[in-house]
mmCIF file of the N, C-alpha and C atoms, coordinates in Angstrom:
data_MODEL
# 
_entry.id   MODEL 
# 
loop_
_atom_site.group_PDB 
_atom_site.id 
_atom_site.type_symbol 
_atom_site.label_atom_id 
_atom_site.label_alt_id 
_atom_site.label_comp_id 
_atom_site.label_asym_id 
_atom_site.label_entity_id 
_atom_site.label_seq_id 
_atom_site.pdbx_PDB_ins_code 
_atom_site.Cartn_x 
_atom_site.Cartn_y 
_atom_site.Cartn_z 
_atom_site.occupancy 
_atom_site.B_iso_or_equiv 
_atom_site.pdbx_formal_charge 
_atom_site.auth_seq_id 
_atom_site.auth_comp_id 
_atom_site.auth_asym_id 
_atom_site.auth_atom_id 
_atom_site.pdbx_PDB_model_num 
ATOM 1   N N  . MET A 1 1  ? -0.658  -23.216 0.192  1.00 0.00 ? 1  MET A N  1 
ATOM 2   C CA . MET A 1 1  ? 0.159   -22.837 1.117  1.00 0.00 ? 1  MET A CA 1 
ATOM 3   C C  . MET A 1 1  ? -0.533  -22.901 2.631  1.00 0.00 ? 1  MET A C  1 
ATOM 4   N N  . ARG A 1 2  ? 0.183   -22.619 3.626  1.00 0.00 ? 2  ARG A N  1 
ATOM 5   C CA . ARG A 1 2  ? -0.492  -22.873 3.963  1.00 0.00 ? 2  ARG A CA 1 
ATOM 6   C C  . ARG A 1 2  ? 0.175   -21.481 5.257  1.00 0.00 ? 2  ARG A C  1 
ATOM 7   N N  . HIS A 1 3  ? -0.484  -21.137 6.670  1.00 0.00 ? 3  HIS A N  1 
ATOM 8   C CA . HIS A 1 3  ? -0.423  -20.690 7.468  1.00 0.00 ? 3  HIS A CA 1 
ATOM 9   C C  . HIS A 1 3  ? 1.354   -20.268 8.039  1.00 0.00 ? 3  HIS A C  1 
ATOM 10  N N  . THR A 1 4  ? 1.173   -21.741 7.902  1.00 0.00 ? 4  THR A N  1 
ATOM 11  C CA . THR A 1 4  ? 2.874   -22.176 8.928  1.00 0.00 ? 4  THR A CA 1 
ATOM 12  C C  . THR A 1 4  ? 3.911   -21.690 7.858  1.00 0.00 ? 4  THR A C  1 
ATOM 13  N N  . GLU A 1 5  ? 3.481   -22.029 6.280  1.00 0.00 ? 5  GLU A N  1 
ATOM 14  C CA . GLU A 1 5  ? 4.379   -21.972 5.447  1.00 0.00 ? 5  GLU A CA 1 
ATOM 15  C C  . GLU A 1 5  ? 4.754   -20.402 4.902  1.00 0.00 ? 5  GLU A C  1 
ATOM 16  N N  . PHE A 1 6  ? 3.955   -20.019 5.153  1.00 0.00 ? 6  PHE A N  1 
ATOM 17  C CA . PHE A 1 6  ? 3.605   -18.481 4.827  1.00 0.00 ? 6  PHE A CA 1 
ATOM 18  C C  . PHE A 1 6  ? 4.343   -17.723 5.703  1.00 0.00 ? 6  PHE A C  1 
ATOM 19  N N  . TRP A 1 7  ? 4.312   -18.047 7.229  1.00 0.00 ? 7  TRP A N  1 
ATOM 20  C CA . TRP A 1 7  ? 5.413   -17.378 8.355  1.00 0.00 ? 7  TRP A CA 1 
ATOM 21  C C  . TRP A 1 7  ? 6.648   -18.032 7.991  1.00 0.00 ? 7  TRP A C  1 
ATOM 22  N N  . THR A 1 8  ? 6.843   -18.830 7.930  1.00 0.00 ? 8  THR A N  1 
ATOM 23  C CA . THR A 1 8  ? 7.996   -19.677 7.357  1.00 0.00 ? 8  THR A CA 1 
ATOM 24  C C  . THR A 1 8  ? 8.904   -18.901 6.568  1.00 0.00 ? 8  THR A C  1 
ATOM 25  N N  . ARG A 1 9  ? 8.274   -18.693 5.382  1.00 0.00 ? 9  ARG A N  1 
ATOM 26  C CA . ARG A 1 9  ? 9.549   -18.030 4.650  1.00 0.00 ? 9  ARG A CA 1 
ATOM 27  C C  . ARG A 1 9  ? 9.119   -16.247 4.425  1.00 0.00 ? 9  ARG A C  1 
ATOM 28  N N  . MET A 1 10 ? 8.183   -15.875 5.385  1.00 0.00 ? 10 MET A N  1 
ATOM 29  C CA . MET A 1 10 ? 8.237   -14.245 5.979  1.00 0.00 ? 10 MET A CA 1 
ATOM 30  C C  . MET A 1 10 ? 9.411   -14.666 6.899  1.00 0.00 ? 10 MET A C  1 
ATOM 31  N N  . ASP A 1 11 ? 9.743   -15.505 8.084  1.00 0.00 ? 11 ASP A N  1 
ATOM 32  C CA . ASP A 1 11 ? 11.144  -15.099 8.326  1.00 0.00 ? 11 ASP A CA 1 
ATOM 33  C C  . ASP A 1 11 ? 12.130  -15.229 7.573  1.00 0.00 ? 11 ASP A C  1 
ATOM 34  N N  . HIS A 1 12 ? 12.029  -16.145 6.914  1.00 0.00 ? 12 HIS A N  1 
ATOM 35  C CA . HIS A 1 12 ? 13.634  -16.197 6.356  1.00 0.00 ? 12 HIS A CA 1 
ATOM 36  C C  . HIS A 1 12 ? 13.984  -15.493 5.135  1.00 0.00 ? 12 HIS A C  1 
ATOM 37  N N  . HIS A 1 13 ? 12.679  -14.090 4.925  1.00 0.00 ? 13 HIS A N  1 
ATOM 38  C CA . HIS A 1 13 ? 13.228  -13.200 3.970  1.00 0.00 ? 13 HIS A CA 1 
ATOM 39  C C  . HIS A 1 13 ? 13.454  -11.823 4.860  1.00 0.00 ? 13 HIS A C  1 
ATOM 40  N N  . LEU A 1 14 ? 12.922  -11.727 5.867  1.00 0.00 ? 14 LEU A N  1 
ATOM 41  C CA . LEU A 1 14 ? 12.824  -10.591 7.175  1.00 0.00 ? 14 LEU A CA 1 
ATOM 42  C C  . LEU A 1 14 ? 13.727  -10.791 7.989  1.00 0.00 ? 14 LEU A C  1 
ATOM 43  N N  . GLY A 1 15 ? 13.341  -11.780 9.116  1.00 0.00 ? 15 GLY A N  1 
ATOM 44  C CA . GLY A 1 15 ? 14.108  -12.494 9.883  1.00 0.00 ? 15 GLY A CA 1 
ATOM 45  C C  . GLY A 1 15 ? 12.835  -12.755 10.784 1.00 0.00 ? 15 GLY A C  1 
ATOM 46  N N  . ALA A 1 16 ? 13.134  -13.530 11.966 1.00 0.00 ? 16 ALA A N  1 
ATOM 47  C CA . ALA A 1 16 ? 11.380  -13.403 12.781 1.00 0.00 ? 16 ALA A CA 1 
ATOM 48  C C  . ALA A 1 16 ? 11.282  -13.131 13.284 1.00 0.00 ? 16 ALA A C  1 
ATOM 49  N N  . ALA A 1 17 ? 12.010  -11.875 14.247 1.00 0.00 ? 17 ALA A N  1 
ATOM 50  C CA . ALA A 1 17 ? 12.002  -10.782 15.104 1.00 0.00 ? 17 ALA A CA 1 
ATOM 51  C C  . ALA A 1 17 ? 11.364  -9.589  13.935 1.00 0.00 ? 17 ALA A C  1 
ATOM 52  N N  . TYR A 1 18 ? 11.723  -9.847  12.817 1.00 0.00 ? 18 TYR A N  1 
ATOM 53  C CA . TYR A 1 18 ? 11.107  -8.412  11.851 1.00 0.00 ? 18 TYR A CA 1 
ATOM 54  C C  . TYR A 1 18 ? 9.822   -8.912  11.079 1.00 0.00 ? 18 TYR A C  1 
ATOM 55  N N  . ALA A 1 19 ? 9.597   -9.838  10.099 1.00 0.00 ? 19 ALA A N  1 
ATOM 56  C CA . ALA A 1 19 ? 8.899   -10.382 9.743  1.00 0.00 ? 19 ALA A CA 1 
ATOM 57  C C  . ALA A 1 19 ? 7.450   -10.093 10.223 1.00 0.00 ? 19 ALA A C  1 
ATOM 58  N N  . ARG A 1 20 ? 7.428   -10.287 11.787 1.00 0.00 ? 20 ARG A N  1 
ATOM 59  C CA . ARG A 1 20 ? 5.682   -10.015 11.992 1.00 0.00 ? 20 ARG A CA 1 
ATOM 60  C C  . ARG A 1 20 ? 5.359   -8.553  12.125 1.00 0.00 ? 20 ARG A C  1 
ATOM 61  N N  . VAL A 1 21 ? 6.525   -7.869  12.336 1.00 0.00 ? 21 VAL A N  1 
ATOM 62  C CA . VAL A 1 21 ? 6.676   -5.811  12.175 1.00 0.00 ? 21 VAL A CA 1 
ATOM 63  C C  . VAL A 1 21 ? 5.754   -5.638  11.293 1.00 0.00 ? 21 VAL A C  1 
ATOM 64  N N  . TRP A 1 22 ? 6.862   -6.340  10.321 1.00 0.00 ? 22 TRP A N  1 
ATOM 65  C CA . TRP A 1 22 ? 6.782   -6.204  8.443  1.00 0.00 ? 22 TRP A CA 1 
ATOM 66  C C  . TRP A 1 22 ? 4.928   -6.458  8.071  1.00 0.00 ? 22 TRP A C  1 
ATOM 67  N N  . ALA A 1 23 ? 4.607   -7.519  8.633  1.00 0.00 ? 23 ALA A N  1 
ATOM 68  C CA . ALA A 1 23 ? 3.436   -7.674  8.102  1.00 0.00 ? 23 ALA A CA 1 
ATOM 69  C C  . ALA A 1 23 ? 2.732   -7.489  9.024  1.00 0.00 ? 23 ALA A C  1 
ATOM 70  N N  . SER A 1 24 ? 2.644   -6.401  9.499  1.00 0.00 ? 24 SER A N  1 
ATOM 71  C CA . SER A 1 24 ? 1.461   -5.993  10.852 1.00 0.00 ? 24 SER A CA 1 
ATOM 72  C C  . SER A 1 24 ? 1.374   -4.292  10.164 1.00 0.00 ? 24 SER A C  1 
ATOM 73  N N  . GLN A 1 25 ? 2.657   -3.858  9.852  1.00 0.00 ? 25 GLN A N  1 
ATOM 74  C CA . GLN A 1 25 ? 2.985   -2.515  9.592  1.00 0.00 ? 25 GLN A CA 1 
ATOM 75  C C  . GLN A 1 25 ? 2.670   -1.928  8.076  1.00 0.00 ? 25 GLN A C  1 
ATOM 76  N N  . PHE A 1 26 ? 3.378   -3.002  7.126  1.00 0.00 ? 26 PHE A N  1 
ATOM 77  C CA . PHE A 1 26 ? 3.153   -2.396  5.440  1.00 0.00 ? 26 PHE A CA 1 
ATOM 78  C C  . PHE A 1 26 ? 1.868   -2.589  4.503  1.00 0.00 ? 26 PHE A C  1 
ATOM 79  N N  . VAL A 1 27 ? 1.355   -1.374  4.381  1.00 0.00 ? 27 VAL A N  1 
ATOM 80  C CA . VAL A 1 27 ? 0.076   -1.266  3.655  1.00 0.00 ? 27 VAL A CA 1 
ATOM 81  C C  . VAL A 1 27 ? 0.679   -1.862  2.303  1.00 0.00 ? 27 VAL A C  1 
ATOM 82  N N  . MET A 1 28 ? 0.100   -2.841  1.703  1.00 0.00 ? 28 MET A N  1 
ATOM 83  C CA . MET A 1 28 ? -0.051  -2.822  -0.041 1.00 0.00 ? 28 MET A CA 1 
ATOM 84  C C  . MET A 1 28 ? -1.317  -2.949  -0.575 1.00 0.00 ? 28 MET A C  1 
ATOM 85  N N  . SER A 1 29 ? -0.737  -2.327  -1.400 1.00 0.00 ? 29 SER A N  1 
ATOM 86  C CA . SER A 1 29 ? -1.920  -1.960  -2.606 1.00 0.00 ? 29 SER A CA 1 
ATOM 87  C C  . SER A 1 29 ? -3.004  -3.012  -3.514 1.00 0.00 ? 29 SER A C  1 
ATOM 88  N N  . ALA A 1 30 ? -1.964  -4.380  -3.303 1.00 0.00 ? 30 ALA A N  1 
ATOM 89  C CA . ALA A 1 30 ? -2.538  -5.179  -3.736 1.00 0.00 ? 30 ALA A CA 1 
ATOM 90  C C  . ALA A 1 30 ? -3.276  -5.995  -2.964 1.00 0.00 ? 30 ALA A C  1 
ATOM 91  N N  . LEU A 1 31 ? -3.324  -5.449  -1.771 1.00 0.00 ? 31 LEU A N  1 
ATOM 92  C CA . LEU A 1 31 ? -4.488  -6.122  -0.727 1.00 0.00 ? 31 LEU A CA 1 
ATOM 93  C C  . LEU A 1 31 ? -5.323  -4.869  -0.149 1.00 0.00 ? 31 LEU A C  1 
ATOM 94  N N  . ASP A 1 32 ? -5.587  -4.439  -1.362 1.00 0.00 ? 32 ASP A N  1 
ATOM 95  C CA . ASP A 1 32 ? -6.410  -3.674  -1.102 1.00 0.00 ? 32 ASP A CA 1 
ATOM 96  C C  . ASP A 1 32 ? -6.507  -2.316  0.224  1.00 0.00 ? 32 ASP A C  1 
ATOM 97  N N  . GLY A 1 33 ? -5.376  -2.202  0.220  1.00 0.00 ? 33 GLY A N  1 
ATOM 98  C CA . GLY A 1 33 ? -4.214  -1.296  1.288  1.00 0.00 ? 33 GLY A CA 1 
ATOM 99  C C  . GLY A 1 33 ? -4.720  -1.577  2.557  1.00 0.00 ? 33 GLY A C  1 
ATOM 100 N N  . ARG A 1 34 ? -4.717  -3.151  2.479  1.00 0.00 ? 34 ARG A N  1 
ATOM 101 C CA . ARG A 1 34 ? -4.220  -3.539  3.716  1.00 0.00 ? 34 ARG A CA 1 
ATOM 102 C C  . ARG A 1 34 ? -2.837  -4.891  4.265  1.00 0.00 ? 34 ARG A C  1 
ATOM 103 N N  . THR A 1 35 ? -2.702  -4.186  4.956  1.00 0.00 ? 35 THR A N  1 
ATOM 104 C CA . THR A 1 35 ? -0.994  -5.663  5.661  1.00 0.00 ? 35 THR A CA 1 
ATOM 105 C C  . THR A 1 35 ? -1.560  -7.113  5.649  1.00 0.00 ? 35 THR A C  1 
ATOM 106 N N  . ALA A 1 36 ? -0.209  -7.317  5.229  1.00 0.00 ? 36 ALA A N  1 
ATOM 107 C CA . ALA A 1 36 ? -0.675  -9.205  5.308  1.00 0.00 ? 36 ALA A CA 1 
ATOM 108 C C  . ALA A 1 36 ? -0.879  -9.300  6.141  1.00 0.00 ? 36 ALA A C  1 
ATOM 109 N N  . GLN A 1 37 ? -0.963  -8.695  7.702  1.00 0.00 ? 37 GLN A N  1 
ATOM 110 C CA . GLN A 1 37 ? -1.637  -9.247  8.379  1.00 0.00 ? 37 GLN A CA 1 
ATOM 111 C C  . GLN A 1 37 ? -3.304  -9.091  8.685  1.00 0.00 ? 37 GLN A C  1 
ATOM 112 N N  . GLU A 1 38 ? -3.548  -8.173  8.373  1.00 0.00 ? 38 GLU A N  1 
ATOM 113 C CA . GLU A 1 38 ? -4.951  -7.694  8.155  1.00 0.00 ? 38 GLU A CA 1 
ATOM 114 C C  . GLU A 1 38 ? -5.647  -8.653  7.191  1.00 0.00 ? 38 GLU A C  1 
ATOM 115 N N  . ALA A 1 39 ? -4.774  -8.578  5.760  1.00 0.00 ? 39 ALA A N  1 
ATOM 116 C CA . ALA A 1 39 ? -5.161  -9.881  4.663  1.00 0.00 ? 39 ALA A CA 1 
ATOM 117 C C  . ALA A 1 39 ? -5.299  -10.795 5.409  1.00 0.00 ? 39 ALA A C  1 
ATOM 118 N N  . LEU A 1 40 ? -4.643  -11.209 5.841  1.00 0.00 ? 40 LEU A N  1 
ATOM 119 C CA . LEU A 1 40 ? -4.656  -12.583 6.528  1.00 0.00 ? 40 LEU A CA 1 
ATOM 120 C C  . LEU A 1 40 ? -5.652  -13.182 7.116  1.00 0.00 ? 40 LEU A C  1 
ATOM 121 N N  . ASP A 1 41 ? -5.805  -12.159 8.424  1.00 0.00 ? 41 ASP A N  1 
ATOM 122 C CA . ASP A 1 41 ? -6.802  -12.255 9.387  1.00 0.00 ? 41 ASP A CA 1 
ATOM 123 C C  . ASP A 1 41 ? -8.498  -11.644 8.680  1.00 0.00 ? 41 ASP A C  1 
ATOM 124 N N  . GLY A 1 42 ? -8.227  -11.361 7.335  1.00 0.00 ? 42 GLY A N  1 
ATOM 125 C CA . GLY A 1 42 ? -9.952  -11.470 7.034  1.00 0.00 ? 42 GLY A CA 1 
ATOM 126 C C  . GLY A 1 42 ? -10.139 -12.457 5.704  1.00 0.00 ? 42 GLY A C  1 
ATOM 127 N N  . GLY A 1 43 ? -9.507  -13.594 5.613  1.00 0.00 ? 43 GLY A N  1 
ATOM 128 C CA . GLY A 1 43 ? -9.934  -14.519 5.056  1.00 0.00 ? 43 GLY A CA 1 
ATOM 129 C C  . GLY A 1 43 ? -8.881  -14.472 3.709  1.00 0.00 ? 43 GLY A C  1 
ATOM 130 N N  . VAL A 1 44 ? -8.142  -13.494 3.634  1.00 0.00 ? 44 VAL A N  1 
ATOM 131 C CA . VAL A 1 44 ? -7.497  -13.839 2.310  1.00 0.00 ? 44 VAL A CA 1 
ATOM 132 C C  . VAL A 1 44 ? -6.558  -14.939 1.968  1.00 0.00 ? 44 VAL A C  1 
ATOM 133 N N  . PRO A 1 45 ? -6.347  -15.550 1.471  1.00 0.00 ? 45 PRO A N  1 
ATOM 134 C CA . PRO A 1 45 ? -5.783  -16.946 1.145  1.00 0.00 ? 45 PRO A CA 1 
ATOM 135 C C  . PRO A 1 45 ? -3.898  -17.004 1.280  1.00 0.00 ? 45 PRO A C  1 
ATOM 136 N N  . PRO A 1 46 ? -3.435  -17.526 2.324  1.00 0.00 ? 46 PRO A N  1 
ATOM 137 C CA . PRO A 1 46 ? -1.781  -17.168 2.471  1.00 0.00 ? 46 PRO A CA 1 
ATOM 138 C C  . PRO A 1 46 ? -0.896  -17.042 0.966  1.00 0.00 ? 46 PRO A C  1 
ATOM 139 N N  . LYS A 1 47 ? -1.545  -17.906 0.173  1.00 0.00 ? 47 LYS A N  1 
ATOM 140 C CA . LYS A 1 47 ? -0.602  -17.832 -1.359 1.00 0.00 ? 47 LYS A CA 1 
ATOM 141 C C  . LYS A 1 47 ? -1.141  -16.457 -1.913 1.00 0.00 ? 47 LYS A C  1 
ATOM 142 N N  . GLN A 1 48 ? -2.178  -15.817 -2.026 1.00 0.00 ? 48 GLN A N  1 
ATOM 143 C CA . GLN A 1 48 ? -2.267  -14.661 -2.396 1.00 0.00 ? 48 GLN A CA 1 
ATOM 144 C C  . GLN A 1 48 ? -1.213  -13.581 -1.670 1.00 0.00 ? 48 GLN A C  1 
ATOM 145 N N  . VAL A 1 49 ? -1.466  -13.992 -0.611 1.00 0.00 ? 49 VAL A N  1 
ATOM 146 C CA . VAL A 1 49 ? -0.997  -12.535 0.758  1.00 0.00 ? 49 VAL A CA 1 
ATOM 147 C C  . VAL A 1 49 ? 1.113   -12.772 0.319  1.00 0.00 ? 49 VAL A C  1 
ATOM 148 N N  . TRP A 1 50 ? 1.447   -14.034 -0.044 1.00 0.00 ? 50 TRP A N  1 
ATOM 149 C CA . TRP A 1 50 ? 3.011   -14.045 -0.122 1.00 0.00 ? 50 TRP A CA 1 
ATOM 150 C C  . TRP A 1 50 ? 3.073   -13.322 -1.587 1.00 0.00 ? 50 TRP A C  1 
ATOM 151 N N  . ARG A 1 51 ? 2.185   -13.943 -2.593 1.00 0.00 ? 51 ARG A N  1 
ATOM 152 C CA . ARG A 1 51 ? 2.240   -12.974 -3.964 1.00 0.00 ? 51 ARG A CA 1 
ATOM 153 C C  . ARG A 1 51 ? 2.264   -11.293 -3.735 1.00 0.00 ? 51 ARG A C  1 
ATOM 154 N N  . ALA A 1 52 ? 1.827   -11.004 -2.816 1.00 0.00 ? 52 ALA A N  1 
ATOM 155 C CA . ALA A 1 52 ? 1.448   -9.818  -2.808 1.00 0.00 ? 52 ALA A CA 1 
ATOM 156 C C  . ALA A 1 52 ? 2.392   -9.162  -1.933 1.00 0.00 ? 52 ALA A C  1 
ATOM 157 N N  . VAL A 1 53 ? 3.415   -10.019 -0.974 1.00 0.00 ? 53 VAL A N  1 
ATOM 158 C CA . VAL A 1 53 ? 4.409   -9.952  -0.678 1.00 0.00 ? 53 VAL A CA 1 
ATOM 159 C C  . VAL A 1 53 ? 6.015   -9.778  -0.973 1.00 0.00 ? 53 VAL A C  1 
ATOM 160 N N  . CYS A 1 54 ? 5.496   -10.819 -2.200 1.00 0.00 ? 54 CYS A N  1 
ATOM 161 C CA . CYS A 1 54 ? 6.716   -10.875 -3.687 1.00 0.00 ? 54 CYS A CA 1 
ATOM 162 C C  . CYS A 1 54 ? 6.841   -9.711  -4.027 1.00 0.00 ? 54 CYS A C  1 
ATOM 163 N N  . ASP A 1 55 ? 5.669   -9.439  -4.662 1.00 0.00 ? 55 ASP A N  1 
ATOM 164 C CA . ASP A 1 55 ? 6.173   -7.974  -5.649 1.00 0.00 ? 55 ASP A CA 1 
ATOM 165 C C  . ASP A 1 55 ? 6.541   -6.704  -4.463 1.00 0.00 ? 55 ASP A C  1 
ATOM 166 N N  . ALA A 1 56 ? 6.247   -6.881  -2.964 1.00 0.00 ? 56 ALA A N  1 
ATOM 167 C CA . ALA A 1 56 ? 6.101   -5.590  -1.895 1.00 0.00 ? 56 ALA A CA 1 
ATOM 168 C C  . ALA A 1 56 ? 7.617   -5.255  -2.406 1.00 0.00 ? 56 ALA A C  1 
ATOM 169 N N  . LEU A 1 57 ? 8.424   -7.103  -1.855 1.00 0.00 ? 57 LEU A N  1 
ATOM 170 C CA . LEU A 1 57 ? 10.040  -7.004  -1.790 1.00 0.00 ? 57 LEU A CA 1 
ATOM 171 C C  . LEU A 1 57 ? 11.058  -7.300  -2.463 1.00 0.00 ? 57 LEU A C  1 
ATOM 172 N N  . GLN A 1 58 ? 9.958   -7.372  -3.833 1.00 0.00 ? 58 GLN A N  1 
ATOM 173 C CA . GLN A 1 58 ? 10.921  -7.357  -5.264 1.00 0.00 ? 58 GLN A CA 1 
ATOM 174 C C  . GLN A 1 58 ? 11.856  -8.842  -5.014 1.00 0.00 ? 58 GLN A C  1 
ATOM 175 N N  . LEU A 1 59 ? 11.222  -9.523  -4.383 1.00 0.00 ? 59 LEU A N  1 
ATOM 176 C CA . LEU A 1 59 ? 11.730  -11.242 -4.546 1.00 0.00 ? 59 LEU A CA 1 
ATOM 177 C C  . LEU A 1 59 ? 12.211  -11.751 -6.319 1.00 0.00 ? 59 LEU A C  1 
ATOM 178 N N  . PRO A 1 60 ? 12.547  -12.326 -6.410 1.00 0.00 ? 60 PRO A N  1 
ATOM 179 C CA . PRO A 1 60 ? 12.993  -13.484 -7.555 1.00 0.00 ? 60 PRO A CA 1 
ATOM 180 C C  . PRO A 1 60 ? 12.144  -14.556 -7.510 1.00 0.00 ? 60 PRO A C  1 
ATOM 181 N N  . ALA A 1 61 ? 11.572  -14.416 -8.567 1.00 0.00 ? 61 ALA A N  1 
ATOM 182 C CA . ALA A 1 61 ? 10.599  -15.224 -9.026 1.00 0.00 ? 61 ALA A CA 1 
ATOM 183 C C  . ALA A 1 61 ? 10.370  -16.899 -8.469 1.00 0.00 ? 61 ALA A C  1 
ATOM 184 N N  . SER A 1 62 ? 11.888  -17.297 -8.512 1.00 0.00 ? 62 SER A N  1 
ATOM 185 C CA . SER A 1 62 ? 11.963  -18.273 -8.280 1.00 0.00 ? 62 SER A CA 1 
ATOM 186 C C  . SER A 1 62 ? 11.253  -18.518 -6.439 1.00 0.00 ? 62 SER A C  1 
ATOM 187 N N  . GLU A 1 63 ? 11.376  -17.611 -5.653 1.00 0.00 ? 63 GLU A N  1 
ATOM 188 C CA . GLU A 1 63 ? 10.634  -17.691 -4.424 1.00 0.00 ? 63 GLU A CA 1 
ATOM 189 C C  . GLU A 1 63 ? 9.199   -17.134 -4.252 1.00 0.00 ? 63 GLU A C  1 
ATOM 190 N N  . ARG A 1 64 ? 8.160   -17.443 -5.717 1.00 0.00 ? 64 ARG A N  1 
ATOM 191 C CA . ARG A 1 64 ? 6.799   -17.368 -5.231 1.00 0.00 ? 64 ARG A CA 1 
ATOM 192 C C  . ARG A 1 64 ? 6.852   -18.496 -5.556 1.00 0.00 ? 64 ARG A C  1 
# 
């Protein structure tokens, strides 16, 4: 997964206006206490971050 696909999915599920806010503020234990944005900035692969987002948002398996 590329960063662009990650952000497209985030926009789809949270809305374009809220996705970046959520990604920069919601801390996830699955990302070692980081936000999605911090994890991406730290080099965590977007697919791994997306899985953590899916768990946090309780998205169905079909969205993973």
